[in-house]
C-alpha positions as CSV (number, residue, x, y, z in Angstrom):
1,X,0.2,-0.1,0.1
2,X,2.1,2.8,-1.2
3,X,1.6,6.3,0.7
4,X,2.9,9.1,-1.0
5,X,3.2,12.9,0.1
6,X,2.5,15.5,-3.1
7,X,2.6,19.3,-2.9
8,X,0.4,21.3,-4.9
9,X,2.4,23.5,-7.2
10,X,-0.4,26.3,-7.3
11,X,-1.4,26.0,-3.7
12,X,1.2,25.0,-2.3
13,X,-1.0,22.4,0.1
14,X,0.8,19.5,1.0
15,X,-1.5,16.2,1.1
16,X,-0.9,12.6,0.7
17,X,-2.3,9.8,-0.6
18,X,-2.9,6.0,-0.5
19,X,-2.4,4.8,-4.2
20,X,-3.0,1.6,-5.9
21,X,-0.9,0.3,-8.6
22,X,-1.6,1.4,-11.8
23,X,-4.1,4.1,-10.4
24,X,-4.2,7.8,-12.0
25,X,-2.8,10.6,-10.2
26,X,-4.7,13.0,-7.6
27,X,-5.6,16.2,-8.3
28,X,-5.0,19.0,-5.2
29,X,-8.1,18.1,-2.4
30,X,-7.7,22.3,-1.6
31,X,-7.8,23.6,-5.3
32,X,-8.4,20.8,-7.9
33,X,-5.2,21.1,-9.8
34,X,-3.4,18.2,-11.5
35,X,-0.2,20.5,-10.7
36,X,1.7,18.5,-8.3
37,X,5.5,17.2,-6.8
38,X,6.1,14.3,-5.1
39,X,7.9,15.1,-2.2
40,X,10.6,12.9,-1.0
41,X,9.7,10.8,2.0
42,X,9.1,7.3,3.4
43,X,6.6,5.2,1.6
44,X,4.5,3.1,3.7
45,X,4.0,-1.0,1.8
46,X,2.1,-3.6,3.3
47,X,3.7,-6.7,3.9
48,X,2.2,-9.5,4.9
49,X,2.1,-10.2,8.1
50,X,4.0,-7.1,9.2
51,X,1.9,-5.8,12.7
52,X,3.9,-2.4,12.0
53,X,1.9,-1.6,9.1
54,X,-1.6,-1.2,11.1
55,X,0.9,0.9,13.8
56,X,2.1,3.2,10.9
57,X,-1.5,3.9,9.8
58,X,-3.2,4.6,13.3
59,X,0.1,7.2,14.0
60,X,-1.2,8.6,11.0
61,X,-4.7,9.3,11.7
62,X,-3.4,10.6,15.1
63,X,-1.7,13.4,13.5
64,X,-4.7,13.9,11.5
65,X,-6.9,14.0,14.6
66,X,-4.1,15.9,16.5
67,X,-4.5,18.6,13.7
68,X,-8.3,19.0,14.0
69,X,-8.5,16.8,10.3
70,X,-11.0,14.9,10.9
71,X,-12.5,14.3,7.7
72,X,-8.7,13.6,6.3
73,X,-8.1,11.1,9.0
74,X,-11.6,9.5,8.4
75,X,-10.7,9.4,4.1
76,X,-7.3,8.4,4.9
77,X,-8.4,5.0,7.4
78,X,-11.3,4.3,5.0
79,X,-8.6,3.6,1.8
80,X,-6.4,2.5,4.5
81,X,-9.1,-0.2,5.6
82,X,-10.0,-1.1,1.8
83,X,-6.1,-1.8,1.2
84,X,-5.5,-4.0,4.1
85,X,-6.3,-7.0,5.7
86,X,-6.6,-5.9,8.9
87,X,-9.3,-5.6,11.4
88,X,-7.7,-3.3,13.4
89,X,-7.6,-0.6,10.7
90,X,-11.1,-1.4,9.7
91,X,-12.4,-1.1,13.9
92,X,-10.5,2.5,13.1
93,X,-12.3,3.5,10.0
94,X,-15.6,2.4,11.8
95,X,-15.2,4.1,15.3
96,X,-14.1,7.5,13.4
97,X,-17.5,7.3,10.8
98,X,-19.5,6.6,14.3
99,X,-17.4,9.6,16.1
100,X,-18.6,12.0,13.3
101,X,-22.3,11.0,13.3
102,X,-22.5,12.2,16.9
């Protein structure tokens, strides 16, 4: 599950995207521009049986929540849950959906 950081060259917004193989490049969630630059970072790859992947996803969600970015945290957790077999990641996404409904 490659996780890439991108910077919009139009509005300078930095965001991360989980990309599946062959998936189109994203557009900026802030301004909609397709003029992006991929930033150097540590990509997250799902390795079968790698429990550290769940920890990385959990930390990333917590970082979003600390910054008050509930929508981004929920979107990231949903994408991670769709790309991993971990029940824990799916429970994280479900909890976020429950909190946003309340």
